[in-house]
N, C-alpha and C positions, 0 to 999 in steps of 0.2 A: 526155070528162067522166067516164065510168065508170072509166077508167084513173087519173085524178086522185083519185077517191074511194077506189079500192082502195089507191093509194099512200099516201094520208093515213091510211087505216085501218091499214095495215101499220106505219106510223111510230108510230101511237098504241099499238098492241099491243106493239110492240118497246120503247117507252119504259116502258110499264107493267110488262112482264116484266123489263126490265133494272133497274128501280128496286129497290134493296135494302130489305128489310123493316127497320122501325125497332124496335129492342129496348130494353127498359128493365130496369134492375136496381133492385129494391126490397128493401132490407135491413130486416127486421122484428124489433124487440125487444119485450119484454114490455110495458114502459111503467110509469110511476109518476107520481103527482101532484107528486112532489118535483123541483124544478128541478135540484138537485145530482145526481139520478139521471139525468135526461133529457139534461143538457148534454153529457157525454162521448159519449153515444150519438149525438145529433144532429150532433155535430162530425165524426163519421165520414163524413158525406155529402160534405163538401168534400175531406176527406183521401183518400177512395177515388177521387173524381173526378180529383184531381191525380195519384194513383199510376197510374191507368189512362192518363192523358195521358203521363206520363213513360215508362211501359212501352210506349206506342204500341199499346195494346190496342184494336183496331177491332171494331166490332159492337155496342157499347152507346151508344145515343144519349141516354139519360136516366138519371140516378141519383137515387134518393130514399131516405130513411129513414122508416119508419113505426112507430107504436106499436100494439100489439095491444089494450091496455086503458088505461083511465083518462084518456087525454089525446090531444090532437092533436099532430102529424098522425096521424090514424087510418089503418088499412089501407084502409078504404073511400074516404076522401077522397084518399089518394095514388093509388089505382088510377084514380079519376075524373080526377085530374090527368094521369096517364099517357095516358089516352084522349084528353084534350083536346090533348095534344101529338102526337097521331096515331100513337101506339105500336101496333105490330102484335103483339108478344109480350112477355111479362114473365117475368123470372127472379126469384122471390121467395126470398130467402135468410134463414132464421131465425137470429137471433143468440141461440141457446139452447145450454145445456151439452150436452144429450143428448135422445134421443127421450123425450117426456113427453106428458101429456094436452094440453098446449098445442100441441105440434107435430103430434101424431097425431089430435087431435080438434078443438080450438078453431080453429087456423089453417085446416085443410082445410074446415071448415064456414063460416068467415068468407069464405074465398076462393071458395066455391061448388063446391069439388071433392068434397065429401062431404055426405051428408045424414044427420044424426043428430038426430031431433026432441028428444031429451033435452038434448043439448048446445046446440042452438039455443034451447031454452027458457031455459037458464041464461044464454046470451049476451044474450037479450032482456031478462032481468032486470037484467043489468049495463049495459043500454042500448048494447050493441055493435052497430054498423051492419054488416050483411052486404053483401058485394060482389055487385053485379048487373052482370055484364059478359060479353061474348062474346069478349073478348080472351083468347087462350091464356095460361094462367099455369102455370109449372112451379115446384114447391116444392123447394128445395135441401136439403142436409144440415145437421146441427148440428155443433158443435165436436167432438163425440164421435168423428167419423170423421177426425180430424186429430191433430196434436201441439200444438195451440194451448193446451189446458189444462195439459199437462205443462210446456211451455216458459214459459208465463206464470207459473205457480206457482213454478217454479224461480227465475225472476227475482225474485219477491217474497221468497222465502226467502233468497236470497243477499244481498238488500239489508238483511235483518234479522239475519243470522247473524253471530256474533262468535267462537264457539268450537265449530265443527261437531261435533267428537268428543264433546262433553259436552252436546249439544243434542238435544231431542226436537221433532218437528214433529207437530202435530195439525191435520188437514184437516177442514173442515166444508163441507157442501153441502146444498142443498134436498132433492133426491130426489123420487121418485115411486113410491109403493108398488105401483102396478100394473105398473111397469116397473123394478123394483128391481135387476134384473141389470145394466142399463146403469150405474146409479149406484154400485153396488158395484164395478164394474170401474173407474169413474173414480177412486174413492178408492184402489184398489189400484194402478192404472197411474201415477197421479201420485206416490204414495208410493214406488213402485219407481223411477221416474225421478229423484226427488230423491236417493235412495240411490246410484244409479248415477252421478250427476253432481255429487256432493259427498262430504264425509267424514261426513255425517250417517248414523247407523245405526238410529235409532229414528223410525218414523213410525206414526201411528195416524189413524183417521178415523171420522166418524159423520155420518149424515144428520140435520141439524137445521134446521128451517124457522125463519126469523126471526120472533121474537115468540111462539114456541111452546115454553115451558119451556126456554129457552136455558141458563139457569144450572143447572137441575136435570139436564139431559142432559150438560152439559159437565163438571161437577165430577168424576164418576167417571173420565173420561179424564185430567184433570189429576192426580188422585191416583195413578193408575196410572203416568203418565209421570214423576211426581216420585220414584217409587221407583227409577227407572233413570237419570235425568239431572238435572243441576243448572239447566238453562235450557230453558224450553219456549216454542216459537213456535206461536201459534195463527193459522192462515191460512184464510180463507174462499174457497171456489171459487164466487164470485158475480160477476155481470157488473160492477156498479158499487158494490154495497154492501160494507161492511167490518165485520169482527168487532170492531174497537176500539169503534166506535160502539155495537154491541150490548152489548159488555162494560160500557161506561160506563152504558148504559141500565139494565142489570140489576145494577149496583153489584157487579161481580165482584171488585173490589179488596177489598171488605168480606167477601164470601163466601169468598174464597180466602186471607184473611189468616192463618188458623190453619195452613193448609198451607204457605204461604210462610215463616212463622216457624218452624214445626216441622221442615221439611225444608231450609230455607235455599235454596229454589228461586226462580228469577226467571221470571216469566211475562210474555211479550210478545204483545200482540194486534196483528195487522197492520192498519194504517190504510188499506189499499188492496185493491180487488178486481181484476178483470181490466182494466177501464177506469178512469181514463185511462192507467194505468201501461204497459199493453201495447197501446196504440192502434196502433202501427206493425205489430205482430204480427197483430192482428185485421184491420187493413186489408189487409195482404198476403194473409191467408187469404181475405178477401172477393174480392179481385182474382183469386186463383188459382182459386177455385170458379167464378167467372164465366167465366174463360177456358176451363175444362173444359166448362162448359155450352155455350158458343158452339161449341166444337169438336164436341161431341156432336150439335148441332143441324144441322150441315152435311151 
């Protein structure tokens, strides 16, 4: 009888030890109340899942996309869902341009990896639910540590370019004053990449948040570029937002009318951000970062 019990116990221990841990990938974006903003981000969930299947990437049992603010599926609700699926560990990959207060403060506090009472007070005011979980969560890198931004922006510029030698490119991004170095590097790196991979010789850039004096901050860049080139392409380094919509909102056609007439310059505002135009590029990046995490965890 004792031998049978010992044998059964051995089988039980072996089966438990032999069972592979269940891992989840949670891609986290900023979030927006606008359906047009959310749709291309949420679409990544199925695309990433299919790419992992095609690449035969083993080790991820569950894939979800979550929104940090404003809307569902929230980070907290997605983590709860992962736990309900019996997940043992989670790789949380932020869909953000570069290190910022969102990736270095908001997300770590939401995920329970960091305690900053001031940040948590702000999150509470925004009614952001914090994660309460014992499941190990590893927070991954941003686009900054890859070529996603450079390649995505190059693709957008090529689609708008007609006469590279006579064109200027103006790049716009949100930025973060507390981590300005990262964002300055983004503008420089993307501008350099465009020059190296096209016949465009003029690039400029500025950190402009949407809805914050867009027209006032942009006009000096347009005036400067118009002195050197006859065609100006304005491109935003934003996840799903586009500068054309911003330009229309601020009636840039009226404000730049004198410049266009006086200099005979054409100004083109890009109607696309990173998504959905560069969906494949972003999805490939997500798969690659997940693959690297899986290898590091072994």
